[in-house]
Biopython code that builds the backbone (N, CA, C, O; Angstrom):
import numpy as np
from Bio.PDB.StructureBuilder import StructureBuilder

atoms = [
    (1, "MET", "N", (27.997, -6.513, -21.107)),
    (1, "MET", "CA", (27.633, -5.246, -20.472)),
    (1, "MET", "C", (28.018, -5.242, -18.985)),
    (1, "MET", "O", (28.497, -4.231, -18.471)),
    (2, "ASN", "N", (27.810, -6.366, -18.299)),
    (2, "ASN", "CA", (28.147, -6.456, -16.882)),
    (2, "ASN", "C", (29.641, -6.214, -16.659)),
    (2, "ASN", "O", (30.040, -5.610, -15.664)),
    (3, "HIS", "N", (30.455, -6.691, -17.594)),
    (3, "HIS", "CA", (31.904, -6.493, -17.507)),
    (3, "HIS", "C", (32.250, -4.998, -17.587)),
    (3, "HIS", "O", (33.126, -4.525, -16.861)),
    (4, "VAL", "N", (31.584, -4.278, -18.443)),
    (4, "VAL", "CA", (31.826, -2.835, -18.592)),
    (4, "VAL", "C", (31.439, -2.098, -17.312)),
    (4, "VAL", "O", (32.151, -1.198, -16.868)),
    (5, "ILE", "N", (30.323, -2.478, -16.732)),
    (5, "ILE", "CA", (29.879, -1.853, -15.478)),
    (5, "ILE", "C", (30.884, -2.135, -14.363)),
    (5, "ILE", "O", (31.262, -1.235, -13.613)),
    (6, "ALA", "N", (31.308, -3.387, -14.264)),
    (6, "ALA", "CA", (32.268, -3.759, -13.226)),
    (6, "ALA", "C", (33.573, -2.991, -13.400)),
    (6, "ALA", "O", (34.116, -2.464, -12.430)),
    (7, "GLU", "N", (34.073, -2.926, -14.620)),
    (7, "GLU", "CA", (35.313, -2.193, -14.888)),
    (7, "GLU", "C", (35.157, -0.715, -14.528)),
    (7, "GLU", "O", (36.049, -0.125, -13.919)),
    (8, "SER", "N", (34.043, -0.129, -14.897)),
    (8, "SER", "CA", (33.800, 1.289, -14.606)),
    (8, "SER", "C", (33.744, 1.546, -13.108)),
    (8, "SER", "O", (34.328, 2.515, -12.622)),
    (9, "LEU", "N", (33.049, 0.690, -12.375)),
    (9, "LEU", "CA", (32.976, 0.831, -10.921)),
    (9, "LEU", "C", (34.352, 0.683, -10.288)),
    (9, "LEU", "O", (34.716, 1.443, -9.391)),
    (10, "GLY", "N", (35.103, -0.285, -10.754)),
    (10, "GLY", "CA", (36.441, -0.499, -10.217)),
    (10, "GLY", "C", (37.360, 0.689, -10.446)),
    (10, "GLY", "O", (38.089, 1.098, -9.542)),
    (11, "TRP", "N", (37.326, 1.245, -11.658)),
    (11, "TRP", "CA", (38.165, 2.410, -11.957)),
    (11, "TRP", "C", (37.702, 3.642, -11.185)),
    (11, "TRP", "O", (38.527, 4.421, -10.708)),
    (12, "ALA", "N", (36.388, 3.823, -11.059)),
    (12, "ALA", "CA", (35.872, 4.965, -10.299)),
    (12, "ALA", "C", (36.265, 4.847, -8.826)),
    (12, "ALA", "O", (36.675, 5.830, -8.208)),
    (13, "ALA", "N", (36.140, 3.656, -8.274)),
    (13, "ALA", "CA", (36.518, 3.432, -6.877)),
    (13, "ALA", "C", (38.013, 3.694, -6.681)),
    (13, "ALA", "O", (38.417, 4.277, -5.674)),
    (14, "THR", "N", (38.816, 3.272, -7.624)),
    (14, "THR", "CA", (40.258, 3.510, -7.552)),
    (14, "THR", "C", (40.557, 5.002, -7.584)),
    (14, "THR", "O", (41.386, 5.484, -6.811)),
    (15, "ALA", "N", (39.895, 5.731, -8.464)),
    (15, "ALA", "CA", (40.114, 7.175, -8.575)),
    (15, "ALA", "C", (39.724, 7.895, -7.286)),
    (15, "ALA", "O", (40.448, 8.778, -6.825)),
    (16, "VAL", "N", (38.590, 7.524, -6.707)),
    (16, "VAL", "CA", (38.148, 8.157, -5.459)),
    (16, "VAL", "C", (39.121, 7.815, -4.333)),
    (16, "VAL", "O", (39.472, 8.684, -3.535)),
    (17, "PHE", "N", (39.556, 6.563, -4.264)),
    (17, "PHE", "CA", (40.499, 6.138, -3.233)),
    (17, "PHE", "C", (41.802, 6.932, -3.329)),
    (17, "PHE", "O", (42.288, 7.440, -2.319)),
    (18, "VAL", "N", (42.362, 7.042, -4.510)),
    (18, "VAL", "CA", (43.604, 7.793, -4.699)),
    (18, "VAL", "C", (43.361, 9.269, -4.414)),
    (18, "VAL", "O", (44.183, 9.922, -3.771)),
    (19, "GLY", "N", (42.248, 9.793, -4.885)),
    (19, "GLY", "CA", (41.926, 11.197, -4.653)),
    (19, "GLY", "C", (41.772, 11.550, -3.190)),
    (19, "GLY", "O", (42.004, 12.694, -2.799)),
    (20, "SER", "N", (41.385, 10.584, -2.377)),
    (20, "SER", "CA", (41.177, 10.857, -0.951)),
    (20, "SER", "C", (42.464, 11.290, -0.254)),
    (20, "SER", "O", (42.411, 11.940, 0.789)),
    (21, "TYR", "N", (43.607, 10.942, -0.812)),
    (21, "TYR", "CA", (44.881, 11.333, -0.205)),
    (21, "TYR", "C", (45.160, 12.829, -0.326)),
    (21, "TYR", "O", (46.074, 13.335, 0.325)),
    (22, "PHE", "N", (44.401, 13.537, -1.136)),
    (22, "PHE", "CA", (44.624, 14.958, -1.334)),
    (22, "PHE", "C", (43.770, 15.844, -0.420)),
    (22, "PHE", "O", (43.877, 17.069, -0.476)),
    (23, "PHE", "N", (42.933, 15.240, 0.412)),
    (23, "PHE", "CA", (42.081, 16.004, 1.320)),
    (23, "PHE", "C", (42.722, 16.056, 2.692)),
    (23, "PHE", "O", (43.094, 15.029, 3.259)),
    (24, "GLU", "N", (42.848, 17.266, 3.221)),
    (24, "GLU", "CA", (43.473, 17.444, 4.526)),
    (24, "GLU", "C", (42.444, 17.549, 5.653)),
    (24, "GLU", "O", (42.717, 17.137, 6.781)),
    (25, "ARG", "N", (41.273, 18.093, 5.356)),
    (25, "ARG", "CA", (40.250, 18.211, 6.404)),
    (25, "ARG", "C", (39.674, 16.839, 6.706)),
    (25, "ARG", "O", (39.178, 16.167, 5.802)),
    (26, "PRO", "N", (39.731, 16.409, 7.959)),
    (26, "PRO", "CA", (39.251, 15.074, 8.315)),
    (26, "PRO", "C", (37.796, 14.813, 7.932)),
    (26, "PRO", "O", (37.461, 13.702, 7.522)),
    (27, "SER", "N", (36.935, 15.806, 8.056)),
    (27, "SER", "CA", (35.519, 15.582, 7.730)),
    (27, "SER", "C", (35.330, 15.285, 6.246)),
    (27, "SER", "O", (34.529, 14.426, 5.878)),
    (28, "ILE", "N", (36.061, 15.990, 5.401)),
    (28, "ILE", "CA", (35.965, 15.748, 3.956)),
    (28, "ILE", "C", (36.613, 14.414, 3.614)),
    (28, "ILE", "O", (36.094, 13.661, 2.790)),
    (29, "LEU", "N", (37.739, 14.125, 4.242)),
    (29, "LEU", "CA", (38.424, 12.855, 4.011)),
    (29, "LEU", "C", (37.503, 11.685, 4.311)),
    (29, "LEU", "O", (37.430, 10.740, 3.526)),
    (30, "ARG", "N", (36.801, 11.733, 5.436)),
    (30, "ARG", "CA", (35.889, 10.636, 5.791)),
    (30, "ARG", "C", (34.743, 10.510, 4.792)),
    (30, "ARG", "O", (34.342, 9.401, 4.438)),
    (31, "ARG", "N", (34.221, 11.637, 4.343)),
    (31, "ARG", "CA", (33.144, 11.578, 3.339)),
    (31, "ARG", "C", (33.630, 10.939, 2.040)),
    (31, "ARG", "O", (32.936, 10.118, 1.440)),
    (32, "VAL", "N", (34.821, 11.323, 1.620)),
    (32, "VAL", "CA", (35.378, 10.752, 0.390)),
    (32, "VAL", "C", (35.653, 9.263, 0.588)),
    (32, "VAL", "O", (35.411, 8.462, -0.315)),
    (33, "GLN", "N", (36.158, 8.891, 1.765)),
    (33, "GLN", "CA", (36.368, 7.472, 2.059)),
    (33, "GLN", "C", (35.053, 6.697, 1.991)),
    (33, "GLN", "O", (35.016, 5.572, 1.493)),
    (34, "MET", "N", (33.994, 7.290, 2.485)),
    (34, "MET", "CA", (32.693, 6.626, 2.460)),
    (34, "MET", "C", (32.197, 6.454, 1.029)),
    (34, "MET", "O", (31.663, 5.400, 0.683)),
    (35, "VAL", "N", (32.367, 7.474, 0.195)),
    (35, "VAL", "CA", (31.968, 7.366, -1.217)),
    (35, "VAL", "C", (32.789, 6.279, -1.903)),
    (35, "VAL", "O", (32.249, 5.459, -2.646)),
    (36, "GLY", "N", (34.097, 6.277, -1.649)),
    (36, "GLY", "CA", (34.954, 5.247, -2.225)),
    (36, "GLY", "C", (34.538, 3.852, -1.784)),
    (36, "GLY", "O", (34.493, 2.927, -2.595)),
    (37, "ALA", "N", (34.235, 3.701, -0.504)),
    (37, "ALA", "CA", (33.804, 2.399, 0.013)),
    (37, "ALA", "C", (32.501, 1.956, -0.642)),
    (37, "ALA", "O", (32.337, 0.780, -0.968)),
    (38, "LEU", "N", (31.575, 2.893, -0.837)),
    (38, "LEU", "CA", (30.318, 2.537, -1.507)),
    (38, "LEU", "C", (30.560, 2.083, -2.944)),
    (38, "LEU", "O", (29.914, 1.152, -3.424)),
    (39, "LEU", "N", (31.488, 2.739, -3.621)),
    (39, "LEU", "CA", (31.836, 2.317, -4.980)),
    (39, "LEU", "C", (32.464, 0.922, -4.970)),
    (39, "LEU", "O", (32.146, 0.082, -5.812)),
    (40, "TRP", "N", (33.364, 0.683, -4.001)),
    (40, "TRP", "CA", (33.980, -0.647, -3.903)),
    (40, "TRP", "C", (32.950, -1.714, -3.549)),
    (40, "TRP", "O", (33.029, -2.837, -4.047)),
    (41, "ILE", "N", (31.990, -1.378, -2.698)),
    (41, "ILE", "CA", (30.921, -2.327, -2.368)),
    (41, "ILE", "C", (30.124, -2.654, -3.621)),
    (41, "ILE", "O", (29.814, -3.817, -3.879)),
    (42, "SER", "N", (29.795, -1.637, -4.393)),
    (42, "SER", "CA", (29.067, -1.860, -5.647)),
    (42, "SER", "C", (29.876, -2.738, -6.594)),
    (42, "SER", "O", (29.333, -3.627, -7.250)),
    (43, "TYR", "N", (31.163, -2.480, -6.657)),
    (43, "TYR", "CA", (32.054, -3.299, -7.483)),
    (43, "TYR", "C", (32.048, -4.749, -6.989)),
    (43, "TYR", "O", (31.938, -5.682, -7.784)),
    (44, "GLY", "N", (32.167, -4.925, -5.683)),
    (44, "GLY", "CA", (32.161, -6.269, -5.106)),
    (44, "GLY", "C", (30.874, -7.021, -5.386)),
    (44, "GLY", "O", (30.895, -8.218, -5.669)),
    (45, "VAL", "N", (29.752, -6.316, -5.306)),
    (45, "VAL", "CA", (28.461, -6.939, -5.615)),
    (45, "VAL", "C", (28.415, -7.331, -7.094)),
    (45, "VAL", "O", (27.945, -8.414, -7.445)),
    (46, "THR", "N", (28.904, -6.446, -7.944)),
    (46, "THR", "CA", (28.882, -6.702, -9.389)),
    (46, "THR", "C", (29.717, -7.927, -9.762)),
    (46, "THR", "O", (29.317, -8.716, -10.618)),
    (47, "ILE", "N", (30.877, -8.085, -9.120)),
    (47, "ILE", "CA", (31.730, -9.231, -9.442)),
    (47, "ILE", "C", (31.512, -10.404, -8.493)),
    (47, "ILE", "O", (32.185, -11.429, -8.599)),
    (48, "ASN", "N", (30.562, -10.250, -7.558)),
    (48, "ASN", "CA", (30.212, -11.309, -6.613)),
    (48, "ASN", "C", (31.416, -11.723, -5.754)),
    (48, "ASN", "O", (31.769, -12.900, -5.681)),
    (49, "SER", "N", (32.040, -10.717, -5.103)),
    (49, "SER", "CA", (33.221, -10.959, -4.286)),
    (49, "SER", "C", (32.969, -10.555, -2.834)),
    (49, "SER", "O", (33.008, -9.374, -2.488)),
    (50, "SER", "N", (32.715, -11.541, -2.003)),
    (50, "SER", "CA", (32.447, -11.281, -0.584)),
    (50, "SER", "C", (33.581, -10.535, 0.120)),
    (50, "SER", "O", (33.302, -9.614, 0.888)),
    (51, "PRO", "N", (34.853, -10.896, -0.108)),
    (51, "PRO", "CA", (35.917, -10.157, 0.592)),
    (51, "PRO", "C", (35.927, -8.662, 0.263)),
    (51, "PRO", "O", (36.162, -7.841, 1.149)),
    (52, "VAL", "N", (35.677, -8.303, -0.982)),
    (52, "VAL", "CA", (35.638, -6.889, -1.372)),
    (52, "VAL", "C", (34.461, -6.200, -0.680)),
    (52, "VAL", "O", (34.595, -5.081, -0.184)),
    (53, "ILE", "N", (33.330, -6.861, -0.650)),
    (53, "ILE", "CA", (32.135, -6.286, -0.025)),
    (53, "ILE", "C", (32.358, -6.085, 1.469)),
    (53, "ILE", "O", (32.145, -4.988, 1.986)),
    (54, "VAL", "N", (32.783, -7.135, 2.163)),
    (54, "VAL", "CA", (32.945, -7.070, 3.624)),
    (54, "VAL", "C", (34.012, -6.050, 4.009)),
    (54, "VAL", "O", (33.804, -5.259, 4.929)),
    (55, "ALA", "N", (35.147, -6.058, 3.320)),
    (55, "ALA", "CA", (36.217, -5.113, 3.645)),
    (55, "ALA", "C", (35.724, -3.677, 3.541)),
    (55, "ALA", "O", (36.063, -2.838, 4.375)),
    (56, "ASN", "N", (34.938, -3.398, 2.532)),
    (56, "ASN", "CA", (34.493, -2.020, 2.326)),
    (56, "ASN", "C", (33.281, -1.645, 3.151)),
    (56, "ASN", "O", (33.063, -0.463, 3.415)),
    (57, "VAL", "N", (32.494, -2.610, 3.560)),
    (57, "VAL", "CA", (31.452, -2.336, 4.562)),
    (57, "VAL", "C", (32.134, -1.913, 5.863)),
    (57, "VAL", "O", (31.662, -1.006, 6.549)),
    (58, "LEU", "N", (33.241, -2.571, 6.199)),
    (58, "LEU", "CA", (33.994, -2.196, 7.400)),
    (58, "LEU", "C", (34.607, -0.804, 7.264)),
    (58, "LEU", "O", (34.560, -0.015, 8.208)),
    (59, "VAL", "N", (35.177, -0.496, 6.107)),
    (59, "VAL", "CA", (35.750, 0.835, 5.868)),
    (59, "VAL", "C", (34.659, 1.902, 5.960)),
    (59, "VAL", "O", (34.841, 2.927, 6.618)),
    (60, "PHE", "N", (33.526, 1.657, 5.297)),
    (60, "PHE", "CA", (32.418, 2.606, 5.340)),
    (60, "PHE", "C", (31.946, 2.808, 6.781)),
    (60, "PHE", "O", (31.742, 3.941, 7.216)),
    (61, "SER", "N", (31.776, 1.716, 7.513)),
    (61, "SER", "CA", (31.303, 1.796, 8.896)),
    (61, "SER", "C", (32.272, 2.563, 9.782)),
    (61, "SER", "O", (31.850, 3.384, 10.596)),
    (62, "ALA", "N", (33.571, 2.303, 9.631)),
    (62, "ALA", "CA", (34.570, 3.006, 10.437)),
    (62, "ALA", "C", (34.574, 4.502, 10.128)),
    (62, "ALA", "O", (34.653, 5.326, 11.039)),
    (63, "ALA", "N", (34.491, 4.844, 8.867)),
    (63, "ALA", "CA", (34.472, 6.266, 8.486)),
    (63, "ALA", "C", (33.210, 6.948, 9.011)),
    (63, "ALA", "O", (33.275, 8.067, 9.520)),
    (64, "ALA", "N", (32.068, 6.280, 8.888)),
    (64, "ALA", "CA", (30.806, 6.858, 9.371)),
    (64, "ALA", "C", (30.825, 7.002, 10.886)),
    (64, "ALA", "O", (30.421, 8.036, 11.417)),
    (65, "TRP", "N", (31.289, 5.977, 11.580)),
    (65, "TRP", "CA", (31.337, 6.015, 13.043)),
    (65, "TRP", "C", (32.251, 7.138, 13.511)),
    (65, "TRP", "O", (31.906, 7.881, 14.430)),
    (66, "THR", "N", (33.420, 7.264, 12.881)),
    (66, "THR", "CA", (34.363, 8.312, 13.249)),
    (66, "THR", "C", (33.771, 9.686, 12.984)),
    (66, "THR", "O", (33.930, 10.600, 13.794)),
    (67, "MET", "N", (33.092, 9.835, 11.862)),
    (67, "MET", "CA", (32.483, 11.118, 11.526)),
    (67, "MET", "C", (31.397, 11.481, 12.544)),
    (67, "MET", "O", (31.326, 12.622, 13.001)),
    (68, "LEU", "N", (30.565, 10.520, 12.891)),
    (68, "LEU", "CA", (29.513, 10.776, 13.880)),
    (68, "LEU", "C", (30.094, 11.064, 15.259)),
    (68, "LEU", "O", (29.616, 11.953, 15.964)),
    (69, "ARG", "N", (31.107, 10.329, 15.639)),
    (69, "ARG", "CA", (31.735, 10.523, 16.941)),
    (69, "ARG", "C", (32.384, 11.889, 17.015)),
    (69, "ARG", "O", (32.242, 12.576, 18.026)),
    (70, "LYS", "N", (33.093, 12.305, 15.977)),
    (70, "LYS", "CA", (33.737, 13.618, 15.949)),
    (70, "LYS", "C", (32.687, 14.732, 15.936)),
    (70, "LYS", "O", (32.891, 15.785, 16.540)),
    (71, "GLY", "N", (31.573, 14.502, 15.255)),
    (71, "GLY", "CA", (30.506, 15.495, 15.182)),
    (71, "GLY", "C", (29.882, 15.765, 16.537)),
    (71, "GLY", "O", (29.522, 16.902, 16.844)),
    (72, "ARG", "N", (29.751, 14.723, 17.353)),
    (72, "ARG", "CA", (29.169, 14.875, 18.693)),
    (72, "ARG", "C", (30.129, 15.556, 19.655)),
    (72, "ARG", "O", (29.692, 16.206, 20.604)),
    (73, "ALA", "N", (31.432, 15.417, 19.424)),
    (73, "ALA", "CA", (32.431, 15.980, 20.330)),
    (73, "ALA", "C", (32.577, 17.483, 20.173)),
    (73, "ALA", "O", (33.086, 18.144, 21.079)),
    (74, "GLN", "N", (32.143, 18.045, 19.041)),
    (74, "GLN", "CA", (32.282, 19.478, 18.819)),
    (74, "GLN", "C", (31.187, 20.228, 19.538)),
    (74, "GLN", "O", (30.039, 19.784, 19.560)),
    (75, "PRO", "N", (31.535, 21.394, 20.143)),
    (75, "PRO", "CA", (30.519, 22.175, 20.886)),
    (75, "PRO", "C", (29.516, 22.849, 19.976)),
    (75, "PRO", "O", (28.611, 23.533, 20.454)),
]
sb = StructureBuilder()
sb.init_structure("model")
sb.init_model(0)
sb.init_chain("A")
sb.init_seg("    ")
for serial, (resi, resn, name, xyz) in enumerate(atoms, 1):
    if name == "N":
        sb.init_residue(resn, " ", resi, " ")
    sb.init_atom(name, np.array(xyz, "f"), 0.0, 1.0, " ", f" {name:<3s}", serial, name[0])
structure = sb.get_structure()
């Protein structure tokens, strides 16, 4: 069962990652990147892979920081 969950998370994360290339609005792109990163983090936890987890924590953090920074810059 764990294998099925891991495979499903991996495929979902891949789909979200590829789908993110179709968004032109930066705010939506960052949100989709964050969702994809969360899926990859879940996948990394499921397969017990520190590099996958850390890489996607960094991606999630960068997307969140950029989104917050851009949000504050708007009047």
